[in-house]
DOVO-539095 format. One line per 4 residues: number of its first residue (from 1); their letters; for each residue x, y, z of C-alpha. Coordinates in pm, whole numbers, plus 50000, padded with zeros to 5 digits. Example, Ala and Ser with C-alpha at 12.3 -4.5 7.8 and 13.67 -1.06 7.14 Angstrom:
2
1 = AS = 51230 49550 50780 ~ 51367 49894 50714;
***
This chain:
298
1 = MFNL = 30371 51573 74220 ~ 30654 51634 74466 ~ 30683 52000 74580 ~ 30887 52186 74836;
5 = LSPS = 30884 52542 74975 ~ 31203 52747 75014 ~ 31086 53031 75236 ~ 31192 53394 75218;
9 = TGPN = 31505 53472 75414 ~ 31407 53832 75493 ~ 31344 54166 75321 ~ 31366 54157 74938;
13 = SPNV = 31374 53779 74944 ~ 31100 53577 74772 ~ 30919 53262 74871 ~ 30994 52988 74619;
17 = TGFY = 30801 52665 74575 ~ 30937 52405 74333 ~ 30721 52135 74174 ~ 30896 51828 74032;
21 = DPAS = 30767 51673 73708 ~ 30900 51315 73698 ~ 30805 51257 73334 ~ 31054 51517 73209;
25 = GSIM = 31275 51565 73516 ~ 31174 51932 73512 ~ 31122 52163 73808 ~ 30849 52427 73784;
29 = YVVS = 30858 52726 74017 ~ 30614 52957 74190 ~ 30807 53259 74317 ~ 30621 53520 74520;
33 = DPQT = 30661 53844 74712 ~ 30563 53767 75075 ~ 30433 54122 75125 ~ 30206 54166 74824;
37 = KKAA = 30135 53798 74739 ~ 30218 53871 74375 ~ 30362 53562 74205 ~ 30544 53455 73890;
41 = LIDT = 30525 53108 73739 ~ 30856 52993 73591 ~ 30908 52711 73340 ~ 30573 52544 73393;
45 = VLDF = 30521 52214 73212 ~ 30234 52114 72984 ~ 30203 51737 73016 ~ 30270 51544 72694;
49 = DPPH = 30227 51180 72595 ~ 30471 51117 72307 ~ 30321 50788 72177 ~ 29985 50959 72131;
53 = ARTR = 30107 51317 72071 ~ 29853 51428 72330 ~ 29874 51716 72577 ~ 29719 51753 72920;
57 = TDSA = 29715 52034 73177 ~ 29732 51826 73497 ~ 30069 51957 73617 ~ 30001 52319 73528;
61 = REVL = 29660 52292 73694 ~ 29824 52162 74013 ~ 30051 52468 74014 ~ 29747 52698 73973;
65 = DYVR = 29566 52512 74253 ~ 29865 52582 74479 ~ 29852 52951 74381 ~ 29482 52965 74468;
69 = DTGL = 29516 52771 74792 ~ 29796 52998 74918 ~ 29619 53322 74825 ~ 29867 53428 74558;
73 = EVSW = 29799 53634 74246 ~ 29985 53553 73924 ~ 30155 53862 73777 ~ 30388 53692 73527;
77 = VLDT = 30415 53370 73328 ~ 30787 53330 73262 ~ 31009 53089 73076 ~ 31387 53081 73072;
81 = HPHA = 31421 52935 72719 ~ 31222 52734 72464 ~ 31267 52394 72624 ~ 31365 52080 72435;
85 = DHLM = 31251 51828 72696 ~ 30898 51946 72770 ~ 30613 52141 72620 ~ 30561 52467 72801;
89 = ASAW = 30229 52580 72947 ~ 30286 52949 72875 ~ 29989 53015 72645 ~ 29750 52809 72856;
93 = LKEE = 29859 52983 73178 ~ 29824 53323 73015 ~ 29467 53236 72917 ~ 29385 53100 73262;
97 = TGAP = 29536 53385 73464 ~ 29535 53690 73238 ~ 29902 53747 73327 ~ 30152 53843 73054;
101 = NAIG = 30396 53577 72930 ~ 30762 53644 72867 ~ 31094 53492 72759 ~ 31435 53621 72640;
105 = EKVR = 31469 53835 72326 ~ 31727 53604 72167 ~ 31451 53351 72119 ~ 31411 53536 71789;
109 = DIAE = 31750 53389 71689 ~ 31655 53042 71816 ~ 31339 53062 71606 ~ 31549 53136 71299;
113 = LWRE = 31756 52822 71358 ~ 31449 52603 71393 ~ 31265 52751 71094 ~ 31544 52603 70886;
117 = IYNL = 31546 52269 71070 ~ 31171 52227 71032 ~ 31162 52388 70686 ~ 30894 52630 70812;
121 = PDAF = 31020 52966 70682 ~ 30711 53159 70795 ~ 30663 52999 71136 ~ 30741 53117 71492;
125 = DVDS = 30636 53481 71528 ~ 30775 53512 71880 ~ 30703 53886 71898 ~ 30333 53807 71869;
129 = DFDR = 30329 53495 72085 ~ 30499 53655 72390 ~ 30399 53975 72564 ~ 30757 54061 72664;
133 = LFAD = 31097 53961 72526 ~ 31363 54042 72786 ~ 31713 54169 72708 ~ 32021 54113 72919;
137 = GDTF = 32007 54356 73212 ~ 31634 54426 73193 ~ 31446 54468 73519 ~ 31079 54443 73610;
141 = QLGN = 30860 54430 73918 ~ 30711 54136 74100 ~ 30509 54305 74370 ~ 30769 54497 74570;
145 = LIVR = 31054 54279 74442 ~ 31280 54368 74151 ~ 31354 54096 73899 ~ 31681 54125 73701;
149 = VMLS = 31741 53937 73377 ~ 32080 53782 73297 ~ 32155 53639 72954 ~ 32290 53286 73021;
153 = PGHT = 32362 53118 72684 ~ 32522 52780 72632 ~ 32241 52529 72661 ~ 32064 52748 72405;
157 = LGSI = 32187 53076 72261 ~ 31897 53265 72419 ~ 31860 53123 72770 ~ 31804 53375 73050;
161 = TYVI = 31831 53368 73428 ~ 31588 53552 73655 ~ 31751 53698 73967 ~ 31504 53799 74239;
165 = GDAA = 31669 53913 74561 ~ 31862 53616 74698 ~ 31702 53371 74450 ~ 31819 53297 74098;
169 = FVHD = 31641 53069 73852 ~ 31927 52923 73653 ~ 31737 52675 73432 ~ 31959 52449 73216;
173 = TFMH = 32299 52581 73326 ~ 32367 52412 73659 ~ 32216 52084 73765 ~ 32210 52003 74137;
177 = VDSG = 32553 52015 74303 ~ 32602 51637 74283 ~ 32498 51622 73916 ~ 32709 51900 73763;
181 = TARA = 32582 52103 73469 ~ 32346 52086 73171 ~ 32422 51976 72817 ~ 32534 52222 72549;
185 = DFPG = 32502 52027 72225 ~ 32162 52137 72094 ~ 32145 52368 71788 ~ 32289 52704 71894;
189 = GSSA = 32443 52557 72209 ~ 32807 52600 72312 ~ 33014 52460 72598 ~ 33229 52776 72587;
193 = DLYN = 32923 52998 72627 ~ 32787 52771 72897 ~ 33111 52792 73096 ~ 33098 53173 73084;
197 = SLMA = 32733 53165 73196 ~ 32818 52937 73486 ~ 33099 53170 73597 ~ 32866 53472 73580;
201 = ILAL = 32614 53294 73800 ~ 32890 53196 74044 ~ 32979 53566 74070 ~ 32648 53628 74248;
205 = PDDT = 32662 53662 74629 ~ 32757 53342 74812 ~ 32418 53304 74984 ~ 32217 53333 74661;
209 = RLFV = 31980 53037 74632 ~ 32021 52879 74288 ~ 31715 52695 74155 ~ 31793 52461 73868;
213 = GHDY = 31574 52343 73582 ~ 31616 51963 73604 ~ 31705 51671 73822 ~ 31718 51301 73741;
217 = PPVG = 31735 51091 74060 ~ 31866 50861 74182 ~ 32208 51023 74200 ~ 32456 50829 74412;
221 = DRKD = 32285 50762 74744 ~ 32027 51037 74687 ~ 31686 50902 74591 ~ 31468 51216 74594;
225 = PAWE = 31477 51505 74348 ~ 31672 51815 74456 ~ 31693 52156 74297 ~ 31823 52415 74544;
229 = ATVA = 32178 52496 74657 ~ 32368 52820 74717 ~ 32631 52984 74503 ~ 32885 52891 74770;
233 = DHRA = 32778 52526 74755 ~ 32818 52511 74379 ~ 33146 52702 74375 ~ 33299 52459 74621;
237 = NNTH = 33131 52128 74542 ~ 32967 52120 74199 ~ 33090 51800 74040 ~ 33169 51971 73708;
241 = VGGG = 33297 52317 73803 ~ 33346 52315 74178 ~ 33687 52394 74320 ~ 33801 52607 74028;
245 = TTEA = 33779 52379 73724 ~ 33949 52547 73425 ~ 33754 52634 73113 ~ 33955 52387 72903;
249 = DYRK = 33891 52101 73145 ~ 33525 52188 73172 ~ 33471 52208 72797 ~ 33638 51871 72741;
253 = LRDD = 33427 51710 73011 ~ 33106 51869 72879 ~ 33171 51799 72510 ~ 33279 51440 72575;
257 = RDAT = 32969 51372 72785 ~ 32733 51542 72538 ~ 32860 51317 72259 ~ 32712 51019 72446;
261 = LKLP = 32366 51165 72509 ~ 32049 51092 72313 ~ 31801 51358 72207 ~ 31512 51406 72451;
265 = DRML = 31209 51209 72331 ~ 30996 51524 72330 ~ 31246 51754 72158 ~ 31119 51759 71800;
269 = YALQ = 30762 51804 71924 ~ 30859 52060 72188 ~ 31057 52316 71989 ~ 30785 52379 71732;
273 = FNLR = 30530 52410 72013 ~ 30737 52624 72247 ~ 30852 52864 71976 ~ 30484 52945 71930;
277 = GGRL = 30463 53042 72295 ~ 30313 52708 72394 ~ 30071 52666 72103 ~ 30004 52412 71833;
281 = APAE = 30049 52498 71467 ~ 29736 52643 71306 ~ 29473 52383 71221 ~ 29474 52248 70866;
285 = QDGQ = 29175 52209 70632 ~ 29036 51916 70829 ~ 29038 52117 71152 ~ 29320 51904 71294;
289 = HYYK = 29652 52033 71427 ~ 29971 51856 71323 ~ 30333 51835 71431 ~ 30605 51841 71166;
293 = IPAN = 30894 51604 71241 ~ 31210 51617 71025 ~ 31323 51268 70918 ~ 31689 51163 70944;
297 = KF = 31792 51513 71052 ~ 31965 51426 71381;
***
């Protein structure tokens, strides 16, 4: 798995290592305080084989091996939203590390949407499956570093950004500079909300390192995955919003493009898993766990 370190730039600046998962195009992050060696794991993937509906922990284990080999201690298991394109390793990582897991509080509203879609009125007790549900503006500690939570809806109605010193983990808002921005057509999504979230992120200091949630190379002449650029880079050069794109122009571009996109092949598996904090549904009478897939719904 391809990984790359973005080192601390000085006081109150974290080390960030990104790990690229080619199967889903996702980037997983280990962010750590250089002084205390306390670390958070952000948006870690649980491997999934759709034809066989089988999970593996290879990628998450590789992240934990990196943590061990670099002498870090996991303080938080964090997700930015309940992902549609991969199963999240939150529950497994919590069990392996003993660290609390967390996500945004508006996941309660996302769960309500998907209870209806799956016809599972009693499913998805997010208050029990996560140790912390963050509100917009919440702060918490990562070693000596302060983490600030920004509500960043659009891709989902409950997506959050983690801002840690000069690093911001902006998930499915921005893509890399040469790829633009993320889609906004999933249930609860909104191109208007996404535009406002993008502008709020671009209001961070120019030298803030933005770490995105996905990349799908090749892009133009670029063959390798990329996931880091500064606020200044995106403000000037992002292919969707750089140079002062108006909201109306952005929304037309985003909505028109989204109308051509297929659903991720993991989506209907992933949401019911991720809204349980990274867990399967309870076993049935035969001791087997099952996914519930709505037919002809999308």
